[in-house]
N, C-alpha and C positions, 0 to 999 in steps of 0.2 A: 593437636594433640594438648595434652593436660600439661598444664604449666606445672613438671616436676624439679625445678632447679633449686629450691628448698623444699620442699615438700617431705615430709615424713609421717609417720602413724601419729607421731604425739601433735604434730600440727590438727590435722584431722578426727582431733580428740571431741570436739563438739559433735560433728556430724554422726564420727563412730555410736559415739551414746547415744545420741538419739536415735539411730537405728536397732542398737542393740534392746532399749529401752520398748520402743516401738515392736518389736519381736514378739516381748515378754507378753504383749499386751491383746496377741491373739491366740484366745483360749483354744480355740477349735480349727483345724485344715490351718495351722498357721504357718506351715512352710508354702501352701499354694497362695495365701493369700499375702506373703513378704514378697514371694515370686513375681507376683501380679502387681505389686506396686512397685518393684524393679522394672518391669515391662511396661508399667506407665510412663518411667521416666526415661526410658530407651526405644522409645516406639511413637512416631509422631502420629498424625490423626489416620484412624483405622475405620475399615465400614464394618467390624464387629467386635467386641470381646472377642471371639475367637482367634483373631488375628494375633493378638496379644501372646498366643502361646508359640508364635515364630519367632520370638525375641529370646536371641542367646541367654538371657539373662533367665528365662523361665524356660525350666528344666522339666516342665510335665506337660502332658497333653491337652490338646483342647477341651476335654473335658473336664478337666479340674478346673478350670477357669469357671465355668458355670458351678461345680463342684462346690467351689470356695464362697460362691455367693449365695448358694441357697443351704452349705449345711455351715459355713463360717460363722464363728463368733467372735465379735469385736467388743474390747471393755471402753465403751465412748467415754465415760465419766474419768478413768483412768488418763485417755488419749488427751483430753482438755485439760488435767492437771500436769501433762507432758510437755503439752503445747503452751501451756504458761509458766515453764522454765525457759524458752528459746523466745522472746520477745524481740521488738526494734529496739534500737539504740538511740533512744530518742529522750529530750528535755521533757517532754509534756506527754501526759497519757492521753491521748485522743484514740476515740472508737469509733469506727463506722458503723452503722446497725441497717441493716435491708433485707432484703427478700428475695430469693429468685426462683422460678418458675423449670419445674423440669416437667415440658408438655408430654402427655401421654393421651391425646386424643381420641384414638382406637383402640383402646386397653380397656374394652370393656368387662375383661375378666379379672379387673387390677382392684382390690379393694381401695379405699379410703381415698380416692380421688376426688378433687372438688373443682372448681371454677374459678380462675385466676385472671387477672390482668396479663396481658404479654403484647408488648410495641410490636415485635417484629412476626407474629403469626396471627391469623385472624380464623375466627368461626362464624360463618354467616354474617358476614360482613362486619363484624364485631370483633375488637383486637382481645379477644376472652376464649382462653382455650382449657380443655380439662385436663389433670396432672395432680403432679404433687409441687408443693411450694417448700423451701429451706430458707429457715430464717438463720442468718448469720449474723456472727460480731468478730470485727478484726481490728487488730490495730494499725493504726496508720502512721503516717509521721509527716513532716516538712521535707525529707530531704527530695530532691530532684531525679525521682524514679516511680518506678510504679510497684513496687512491693508493699506487701501486707504482711500482717500476722494471726490468721485466723485463730480465732480465741473457742467460737463457740457456735455449734451447727445444731439445729436441732429442726426436723421435720414438724409443717404444721398440719394436722388433724383437722378435718373438717368440724366445723363449729367454733374451733378456736378463736379465741381475740387477739389478734396481733399485738394489739399494746400489752395486754396483759402478759404474754407469753414474752415479750420482749422484756419487761421489766423483771420478771422471775429470772431470765439467762440473766441478763445487769446483778442480780442479787446474788447468783451462785459464782458470777464471776468476781465479784467484789471479795466473795470470800477466799479464792483462792489467789487473790492477789495481796501482797502485801501494802498496808498504808504507806502511800509516799507523800511528799510535801505537795506536790502539785496537784489538783483539785481533778479526777478524771472527769473526761468530758465524753460523753457520749452523744454523736450527731446521727439526726433521722432525717428522713427524706419527706416530702408533703403526704405521704400514704399514711402516715402515724396521726392519730387527733392528740394534740399536746394537753389540752384536759384531761383525757382517759391519763396518759400517761405520768401528769403531774399527781392525779389521785391516787396509782399505784405506788407513786414513787416514792412518799412517806418520809424516811428520815435520812434515805443514802446520804452516804457521803461521798455524790456525787452530781453531776452538772446533765440537766437535758438540753439539747440544740435542736431544736426543731424546725425545719421549713414551713412556712405557712404560705397558701392562696392568697393571692392580691385582693379577693373579695370578702374578708375576714374582717369583723368588725369587733373590738375590744372596749372594755367601758373603765373609768377611772372610778374610784372610791365615791360614795355621794359627801358631797362638802357638809351639808347640814341634813340633819334629821327634821324629818316631817313634825310638828306640834299635833296632830291627831292621825290617826289610820295607823296602818302598816307603815313601818320605817322603810324608806327606800334601799334598794340592794346595790344598786349600780347608779354612777355617775354619769360625769362627760362620756360622751360615745366619741371613740376614736376608730375611722373606718378608713382601712388602709388605701382605698380606692379613692378617696376625698381628701384629696392635701387641705381644705379648708378647714376639715377636722381635727389639724393635728397638733398636739401641744407643743410647746417650748421643750426641746430633747432636753433630758437630765445628764445626759454626757455626748459626747460628738468627738470624733477620730477622723485625721485626713492626712494621706501619705500618699506616696506615689510608687507605684510598683511597675517592674519592667513588662509583665505580663498582661496587665488589668487598667494601666497609665493611671490616673488620679481614682481616689478609694476614697469614697467618705462613707464612713459608718458614724450611725443617729441611735439613740436607744431613749426609750421611756419607761421607768419605773412603774412598779405598784397598777398595772394595768391587771384585767381578767377577762376572762369570755364569759359569754352565758351559759351557767351551766348547763348540760343535758340532763333528759327526764330521767328517773331512774330507770333501770332494765325490767324489773318486774313490776307489774299493774298492784294496786291497791299499797304502794309503801310510800308513805305519809314522811311529814319533812323536808326542807327545802336542803336541796344539795350543796355541799361546800363550794366557797370560791375559791377557786386555786390561782393564786397572783402570781406574776411573773413580769418578765421585761421583754419588752417589743423592742425589736433592732432592725434598722433597715439599713441595707448595705446599696450603694452605688458604685457603679464603675466607670470611666469613659469608654472602655473596649474591652473585648473579650479575645484569648488567645486565637478563636477561629474569626478571621476578620468580616468574613461574610454574614456572620450573625450580629444582630442589633442587641446591647445590653440592654438588661431590662431590671426595674428594682426587685430586690431580693430580700423579702420577710422572713425574718426569724424570730422564735420563741426561747428564752434564757428562761429555766426553772433550774434553782440552785440554793443553797445555804450560802452562796456569795455573790456580791455585784460581779458583773462578765469585764474581762478586759478586754475590750475593744480590738487592739492591735491582735489578739489570739482569737478572738472567735470569728471572725471572716475568713482566717487563713483556715481555721478549724472544719469550716464547712467546704472549703475548696478542696480541702484533703479528703473528704468523704469519698470524692468520684474516683476514688484509686480503689476501691472496693469494686464498682464496676469494672475497671479493667481486668480483676483477679477473676469476675464470673465471665467475662469474656475469656479469658487465657483457659480456664478451666475448662470451658466448653469445646473450644474449638482446637485446643493442643494437649489437654489431660483426659479428652472424651468423656467428659463428666457426666452428661445427659445423653451419651450415644445407646449403653445397654437398653434391651426391651424388655427389662426384668418383669416379673409377673407380681410380685409382692412388695410392699414399700418397704420391708424390713432388708429386703435385698438391696434395693434402692439405698436404704441408711448405709450398709457394710461399704456400698462402691464409694459414695459421696464422701466416709472418715477414709479410705485409700487414696483419695483424690487428695483430701487436705494433707493427708501425711506426705503426700507425693509433693505437693507445691510446697512445704515446708522443708523437706530435703532440700529441694533446690536452693531455697533463701540461705541454708546455712551452707550449701556447696558453693554460694557464689564467688569468696576470697579464695577459691583454691583451682578455680578453671580459667583458660585462657581464652580469649575471644576468637571463635569458629566464624569469622564474618565470611561471607559470600563477596566475589568479586565488585559486585556494585553496591554492598550495604557500606556505611559510613563507619570508620571506627569509632569503638566507646573508651571512654578511660578506664583502664585497670580497676577492677573490685568493682565496679559500678556496672555490671552489664544488665541486661533487660532479664526476664524469665524466660524468654524466648531464645536468647542466646545461652543462657547456661543449660538448657534443657538438650540443647544441639550438641553444648561439651560434655552432657554426664556422662555419657558411655564410658569416655577417655577416662572419667574419675573413678567412676565404679570398679575399674581392675586393681584400684589400688588399695579398696574398703575388703574388711574384710567378709568372708562367705559365710552367713547365719544358717540358710536354710539348707536341710538335710537334702541330699539326694534321694530321689522317689525309689522306692523298691517296688521288681516285678509281680506283678500280681494276675495276669495272666488275659485272656477275654472274658468281659463278664456275659452271662449267659443271657441278658437282656431279658424282656417282657415275659412271662410264662405266656404261651399256646394258649390261646382260647380267652386271653382277658383282654377285657376291651377298659379303655380309659374312662371312658364317659363323658357327657357334655360338663363343660365347666361353668361355674355358677356366673353370674353376669351383676357386676356391680355398676348402676346407675353413677355418675358423677355427681356430687350432692352440692344442691344450692344454697345457699347462705339464705337463712331468714332475713324479710325484711325490717 
């Protein structure tokens, strides 16, 4: 049951206000989209979107589920501004940046599909699938839980450069976020190129923290210019895989952690990678050199004892020097976004619908983001509905799964916003003699080499 000992309407003001503003941002098929969001919160994993119409919170038929996805309209930019008003309570502004794939391998009639890397699904023996990829930016914190606050969600189109798209999203996010004292840190995984990120970063008042592969090489500035010939652009070579090439670190930090044991962090300033070639042929002139800080994190153990700890290389690009006690914890917090992806797919049915057009997938993705945010806002107002074999959790620190289990009891105390459906009789159906024809085929797009 919902904990109602001290609950009243005023105590639910933040959640109620969020739902009211969310309802206004559904510009078409408003009631069906709103009811569909409540159905996501009160129904567990299902076999198809039509099963969501059986939820008591959805007052329409199963046809309205698909009608809302096909004909509905959602103001995505206004939703992002709404999400910016409900952030995590954290002292540091840490944001995780990553992409997740919605596999649609057999959807030959769905446009704008591309091939993406996917660890859990394979095609012809390779971890590559055809589908849509969504790029997320979510706020994370150092709290001992798995909650995040999604801020930006955008679908990657075939041919998009993920590095330029990420920086574009970050610029929009910073415009909607008031400038605060802590420097915002955006944490990237190894799938991003730090040189391209730094080149597009410009003068942003933010930091980019990117994971590097262990085979990367960096260079210091040349010590002396040659007397004749072209002046050198690169100095001492720093190979991450060869400790004999490492210079004396400019910063070093050592601490003890309950999960990782002894943690040692070292940093080397003013290093750069060899700039990549120009994207277009015939472009003259050298590429600009983007300098940053190379960081090495070494731990004595991992939370999962069966795994052997390895060296973690990070790249820092920011207008300020890194704070090593903060940097390594910021990257560890990035993994919270992967927990959000898993929860959205397993319990909020994110990649369940076999929608035809990518615009329908965009609407469904926004509904999942809004449903997840409501769960986070509802966490202080629900009691733990644990099963007999589950461990009790501390009050007001429930996991997303436990909050979703208790949300139906809380929903009864929230105002009803969606209007009741109006009877419209039976549809005449397809006119006699009219054929739908064959749908157009769209092959998945391969990236150019």
